[in-house]
Residue, then its C-alpha position, 0 to 999 in steps of 0.5 A: m527511540g533507542v536500544n536499551e542497555n540489555q539489548n546491546k549486551i545481548a547483541e554483543a554477546s551474539l557476535p562470534p570471535a573474528d580473526p581479521a586474517d581469516p579469509a572467512e572474515r568477509f562473511t562475519t564482519h557484517h554479522e554485527d548486532i541487528w540494530s546496525t544499518g550497515e553500509p548503504y547500497g547507494p544514496p537515500g531517496f529519489h537519487g538512490v533510485f538511479s543507482n538501483s535501476y533494476v530493483a526500481a524497474c521491478a517495483a514500477f512494474s509490480a505497482l501497475g496493479g495500483m493503476l487498475f484501482g485508480y483507473d476505476q475511480g477515474v472512470v466511475s466519477v465521470i460515467l455516473v453523470m454521463p447521459q448515455f450511462l444513465d439511459r441504461f442504468g436509470r436507477v442511479a439517475e438523480t431523478a430516480s427514487g433512492a438514487g443516492f443509495w443505488k449510486g453509492f452501492l454501485t461504487a462501493m461494490i468495487e471496495l467490497g470485492a477488494l476487501i474479499g480479495a485483499f483478505n484472501q491474498g494474505w495466504i495466497a501470497d504466502k503459499y504461492s509467492r508474491r510473484y504468482s499471486i499477482l498473476i492470479a489477481v490479474f486473471i480475476f480482474t480481467i474477468g470482472s473487466i469483461l463483465q463490466t464492459a458487457a453489462m446489460n443491467y444494474a445487477m450484472l454491472t454490480i456483480a461485475r464490479l464485485i469480481g473486478g474489485m476482488g482482483i484489484g484488492m489482491l493487487s493492492m495488497v501484494a504490490p506494496l508487500y513485494i516492493s518492500e521486500i525487494s527494496p534496499p532501506e535507503i530507497r524503500g520509501s521512494l519505491l513504495v510511493l510508486e503504488e500511490f503514484s500508479i493509483v493517481s496516474g490511473i485516476v488521471i488517465s481514465y478520467w480524461i479518457t472518459f471525459g473524451t468518450r462522453y462525446m460518443s453518442d452510443e453506449w460505447s461512451w462508457r463501455l470503451p473505458f471499461l474495456l481499456q482498463m484491461i490493457p495495464g492488466f495485460l502489461l502487468a501480467f507480461g511483466t510479472i513473468y520477468l520479475p524475480f521472487s521476493p528473497r524474503w519469501l524464498a528464505s521463508k520457504d528454506r530456499t536460502d541459496e536462491a534468496l542469496q542469488t536473488i539479492a545479488k541480482l536485485r542489487r547488481l552485485p556479486t554474492t560475496d559483496s559484504r552488503v549482500q552478505k549482511e542483508w542475506f544474513d539478517i533475512r535468514a536470522e529473522v526468518a529463523f527467529h520468527k519460525e522458532v517463536a511461532a513453534s513455541r507459541h503453537p507447539n501442538l500445530q507443527n505437524k504437517d497434516i492438513m488439519s494442523r496446517a489449517k489450524l496454524e494458518i488460522a492461529s497465525w492470523g490471530d498472532c497479528f493481534r498478540p504482543g510483538c505484532l499488535k502495535r504494528t497491526h494497530v498502526g497499519v489498520m488505523l492508517m488505512f482508516f484515516q486515509q479514507f475518512v479524511g475524505i479523499n475517495a469521496l472527493i474523487y468519486y463525487s467531485p462533479t457533484l461537489f463542484q455543482s454544490m459550489g456553483l460550477d456549470y456542467n462542463m466546468r465541473l468535469i474539467m475541474s474534477g480532472v484538474l483535481n486529480v492532476t493536482q493530487l498527482i503533483g503532490v504524490t510526485s513530490s513524495l518521491w523526494t520527501m519520503d526518504k528525506a523528511g520521513r513518513r511521520l513528518l509527512l503525515l503530521v504536516g499533511a493532516f494539518f493542511m488538510t484540516i485547514s482546507h476542509i474548515i475553510i471550504a465548509a465555512l464558504v459552502g455553508k455561508f454562500s451555497d444558497n446563492w453562488p451566482a452572486h458570490r462567484t469569488e467565494g466559489w472559486v476560493s472554495v475550489a482553490f482550497l479543494l485543490f490545495y487539499m488534494l496537493a496536501f493529501g497527495a504529498s502525505w496521506g496518499p502514499v504513506p499509508w500504502a508504504l508504512p504497513a508494508e514495512i513494519f510487520p515481521s517476515s512471518h506475519r508480513a503478508k497477513g499483516v499487510a492483508l489486514t491493513t489493506c482490508s481496512n482500506w477497502l472496508n472504510n472505502f466501502i463505508i465512505g462510498l455508501i455514506t458520501p452521496p446522502l451526506v453530500q445531498n442532505t448536509g451540504y457543508g456538513a460533509y466538509t465539517f465531517f472530514a475536517i474532524f477526521c483530518f484533525l484526529a488523524g494528526i493527533w493519532t499520528f503524533f502519539f502512535v506512529p514511529e519513524t521507519k525511514g532508513r531502517t531495514l525490515e529486520q529492524m522493525d522490532l527496535v522501531f516499535g520496541d515490542c520484543s515480547s521478552e528477554d527470552e526472545e531476545l536471547r533466542r534471537a542472539a543465539i540464532r544469529e550466532d549459530l548462523a554466523m558460525q555456519d557461514r564461517n564453517m562453510i567457507t573454511s571447510p575443505a570441500i569449499a576450499k578446493k573449489 
């Protein structure tokens, strides 16, 4: 996708005259047109992480929120078949009436809470900052964890999971948002993978913890795993104290000098470095542009009274579905839809039950469920290299193809041999092998990309709300999958795999037609990537803003007051 001729003319017209001998030139040479990528901060991809160690550390700490979600998934997949748990909560035992529904409702409660949390995190992250919203989320999650650990009946456990889910949903929304806003473009994809890496790491860690605690004879066999999930939450809260604010959030609050200092701190470079100056300039230009667009769209809501601010907040949600943002909202929401409907969380939550349908005994079912999670982690790890090398779009297309093939083969084998697995042990293990291959393919593609892409594509004024909408899509569809999977597996057998195979195929078709490539682009270049600039008038406005900012920077550095300093 290229820039049209008119955009190039507008961009060239926006450039102020430059004098190479002028000492202020270092502040204006980077004010070239918005579509130029500029000099990178380091090599692209995983290798570039080592030359940006500070921002990588900040991203890794903020991604710990993903571990809380993954931890819950790993815990639930084991305790749902744990006798000590079923003695306390007999409603979800296989012999109980309506067990499939009550089991699905219990697991889906975390998703319902997360849906509520993610939606509200949009305005919380805008108002109180990405950094402080993480602390609010950890506090809510900790309350839910305490209640889950102390649960005495099904109702109490369900409510506790709803509260804990709110904290998890808030963290799942803000972590990718924060990482995208602090990362340089050449390694942004690799750092955004850390969210999915933390999710899957949490699944693996909690699964094997719970696998060990099941040998405890009393209720601590399932209470202890719930208690231990507070540890990564406390680590995240402690680390957040030392995280810098998002420079893009600072700029949106007119704290531009702080934004410059933060960029320099994140990049480990002086504020006068041309790359730092260009990034600072582009951020300020985009913030100013979208503020003007919002003011022109909602001229009657620019007063500072409470009612106007409330109406403007509601209107800004609606702007996510207007030209200039609609394509991005569509891509973000549908990415999360397909991430759930290709079957991943259904396989994680109910993997012991699925392995039973393939003929494995109880102990082997639990072991293979753990191996399944480790396989996914291996796939996610590979995307640390491939995300910024191969690109997001290619990973999605290749992943959808291999996942479709895996589901089709598993459906055929389960449909033909599930009536008598003991006589067809080879076919049973072939089914297991393709399930592992599916997890590898998902982990390398549809696992990390749907968390990474939505955090990149929205303009600054709508980024928090756009990411909130896409994260809500994830949790809403996760909630639906949690409800329909138990009866789907119990009543259809191989039909579950056929169902997911269809959606894997549709995911690939949809990606081919609708998902653009964002590899190597700055957040401020996404208008070009999506080609959704609303009008020539808005492009002229953007050019004028960039010219005004460039002249302001030139005047500031050449003013007598600054020169004396």
